[in-house]
C-alpha positions as CSV (number, residue, x, y, z in Angstrom):
1,X,0.0,0.0,0.0
2,X,1.2,3.5,-0.8
3,X,2.1,6.0,1.9
4,X,-0.2,8.9,2.7
5,X,1.9,11.5,0.9
6,X,1.1,9.9,-2.5
7,X,-2.5,10.9,-1.9
8,X,-1.6,14.6,-2.0
9,X,-0.2,14.5,-5.5
10,X,-1.5,15.7,-8.9
11,X,-0.4,14.1,-12.2
12,X,-0.6,16.4,-15.2
13,X,0.6,15.4,-18.6
14,X,2.7,12.6,-17.1
15,X,4.4,14.8,-14.5
16,X,3.5,14.4,-10.8
17,X,3.5,17.4,-8.5
18,X,2.7,17.7,-4.8
19,X,-0.6,19.6,-4.3
20,X,1.3,22.7,-2.9
21,X,3.8,22.7,-5.9
22,X,1.0,22.4,-8.4
23,X,-1.0,25.4,-6.8
24,X,2.2,27.5,-6.7
25,X,3.0,26.8,-10.3
26,X,-0.6,27.6,-11.3
27,X,-0.5,30.8,-9.4
28,X,2.8,31.9,-11.1
29,X,1.2,31.2,-14.5
30,X,-1.9,33.2,-13.6
31,X,0.1,36.2,-12.3
32,X,2.3,36.3,-15.4
33,X,-0.9,36.6,-17.6
34,X,-2.2,39.6,-15.7
35,X,0.4,42.1,-16.8
36,X,-2.2,44.8,-17.7
37,X,-4.1,45.4,-14.5
38,X,-6.0,48.4,-13.0
39,X,-2.9,50.2,-11.9
40,X,-1.4,49.9,-15.4
41,X,-4.6,51.3,-16.9
42,X,-4.6,54.2,-14.5
43,X,-1.0,54.9,-15.2
44,X,-1.7,54.9,-18.9
45,X,-4.7,57.3,-18.4
46,X,-2.6,59.7,-16.4
47,X,0.2,59.7,-19.0
48,X,-2.4,60.3,-21.7
49,X,-3.8,63.3,-19.8
50,X,-0.3,64.6,-19.0
51,X,0.8,64.6,-22.7
52,X,-2.4,65.8,-24.3
53,X,-2.3,68.9,-26.5
54,X,-3.1,71.9,-24.2
55,X,-4.6,73.8,-27.2
56,X,-6.9,70.9,-28.1
57,X,-7.6,69.0,-24.8
58,X,-9.5,65.8,-24.9
59,X,-13.1,66.0,-23.9
60,X,-13.8,64.9,-20.2
61,X,-16.6,62.6,-21.5
62,X,-14.0,60.5,-23.3
63,X,-12.1,59.9,-20.1
64,X,-15.3,59.0,-18.3
65,X,-16.2,56.6,-21.1
66,X,-12.7,55.0,-20.9
67,X,-13.1,54.6,-17.1
68,X,-16.5,53.1,-17.5
69,X,-15.3,50.6,-20.1
70,X,-12.4,49.6,-17.8
71,X,-14.7,49.3,-14.8
72,X,-17.0,47.0,-16.8
73,X,-14.0,44.9,-17.9
74,X,-12.7,44.6,-14.4
75,X,-16.2,43.5,-13.1
76,X,-16.4,40.9,-15.9
77,X,-12.9,39.7,-14.9
78,X,-14.0,39.4,-11.3
79,X,-17.1,37.5,-12.3
80,X,-15.0,35.1,-14.4
81,X,-12.7,34.5,-11.5
82,X,-15.6,33.8,-9.2
83,X,-17.3,31.4,-11.6
84,X,-13.9,29.7,-12.1
85,X,-13.5,29.3,-8.4
86,X,-17.1,27.8,-8.1
87,X,-16.3,25.5,-11.0
88,X,-13.2,24.2,-9.2
89,X,-15.3,23.7,-6.1
90,X,-18.0,21.7,-7.9
91,X,-15.3,19.7,-9.7
92,X,-13.6,18.9,-6.4
93,X,-17.0,17.8,-5.0
94,X,-17.8,15.7,-8.0
95,X,-14.3,14.1,-7.8
96,X,-14.8,13.4,-4.1
97,X,-18.2,11.8,-4.7
98,X,-16.9,9.8,-7.6
99,X,-13.9,8.5,-5.5
100,X,-16.2,7.6,-2.7
101,X,-18.5,5.6,-5.1
102,X,-15.6,3.9,-6.8
103,X,-14.0,3.1,-3.5
104,X,-17.1,1.1,-2.6
105,X,-16.2,-1.2,-5.5
106,X,-12.9,-2.3,-3.9
107,X,-13.1,-6.1,-3.3
108,X,-15.9,-6.5,-5.9
109,X,-15.6,-8.5,-9.0
110,X,-15.9,-6.5,-12.2
111,X,-16.1,-7.4,-15.9
112,X,-15.1,-5.0,-18.7
113,X,-14.6,-4.9,-22.4
114,X,-11.6,-3.2,-24.0
115,X,-11.8,-2.3,-27.6
116,X,-8.5,-1.6,-29.5
117,X,-7.7,-0.6,-33.0
118,X,-6.1,-3.3,-35.1
119,X,-2.7,-2.4,-36.6
120,X,-0.4,-3.7,-39.3
121,X,3.2,-4.6,-38.9
122,X,4.2,-0.9,-39.2
123,X,1.8,0.1,-36.4
124,X,-0.6,1.8,-38.9
125,X,-4.4,1.3,-38.2
126,X,-6.1,-1.3,-40.4
127,X,-9.2,0.0,-42.2
128,X,-12.0,-1.9,-43.9
129,X,-13.3,-1.3,-47.4
130,X,-15.6,1.4,-46.0
131,X,-12.7,3.3,-44.4
132,X,-13.6,2.3,-40.9
133,X,-10.9,1.3,-38.4
134,X,-10.9,-2.4,-37.7
135,X,-11.2,-3.0,-33.9
136,X,-10.9,-6.0,-31.6
137,X,-12.8,-6.3,-28.4
138,X,-11.6,-8.4,-25.4
139,X,-13.5,-9.1,-22.2
140,X,-11.8,-9.4,-18.8
141,X,-12.9,-10.3,-15.3
142,X,-11.0,-9.3,-12.2
143,X,-11.3,-8.0,-8.6
144,X,-11.1,-4.3,-7.9
145,X,-8.1,-3.5,-5.8
146,X,-8.0,0.3,-6.0
147,X,-9.1,3.6,-7.5
148,X,-7.0,6.0,-9.5
149,X,-7.6,9.5,-10.9
150,X,-4.9,10.5,-13.4
151,X,-5.1,13.8,-15.3
152,X,-8.7,14.0,-14.1
153,X,-9.7,10.6,-15.6
154,X,-11.1,8.2,-13.0
155,X,-10.2,4.5,-13.3
156,X,-10.3,1.4,-11.2
157,X,-7.4,-0.9,-10.7
158,X,-8.4,-4.6,-11.1
159,X,-6.4,-7.7,-10.4
160,X,-6.6,-10.3,-13.2
161,X,-4.8,-13.5,-12.3
162,X,-2.1,-11.6,-10.4
163,X,-1.7,-8.8,-13.0
164,X,-3.0,-5.3,-12.2
165,X,-4.9,-3.6,-15.0
166,X,-6.2,0.0,-15.1
167,X,-9.9,0.0,-16.2
168,X,-11.7,3.0,-17.6
169,X,-15.1,3.5,-15.9
170,X,-16.9,3.5,-19.3
171,X,-15.5,0.0,-20.1
172,X,-17.1,-1.7,-17.1
173,X,-20.0,-3.9,-18.1
174,X,-20.7,-5.7,-14.8
175,X,-20.0,-5.3,-11.1
176,X,-20.4,-8.2,-8.7
177,X,-20.3,-12.0,-9.2
178,X,-22.4,-13.8,-11.7
179,X,-24.9,-16.1,-10.0
180,X,-24.5,-19.8,-10.9
181,X,-27.2,-20.9,-13.3
182,X,-28.9,-24.3,-12.8
183,X,-27.9,-27.0,-15.2
């Protein structure tokens, strides 16, 4: 069994980060994208006022219009950030519920079907006369030994004759043992 520190990790594009490192990296990316903020806009406005032609000054209504546009943009940005935070919260709740539901499958027997594209000797997909990729389906039965979420994709880990296999949730066709039929 893995140690408790492995539960606080996030894997993105094959790279595993601790939760704190991932949030710090994400915050750095966000801060670098916000180079034109309210202070920069106000500095630009003051500079514009400072260097305007004194014989032909800009109308005050134009400044008010620019401030109103900037205020609306800032409010939309704040709404976007709030909605993004709510989306993250809902996603975390969904993930927690899903992990809880999947965890209840541990110890259960599952059956799943995996469909793979057939390839030739060069690794190129084989297609039929209609241009459709030729596929092969295989069914497996195993006992669920764990749950995994990698890059936001939930899977269960199943033991098939001593070999661990990662099973996509959409591939599962049955959960539980099949009842013996009378002969």
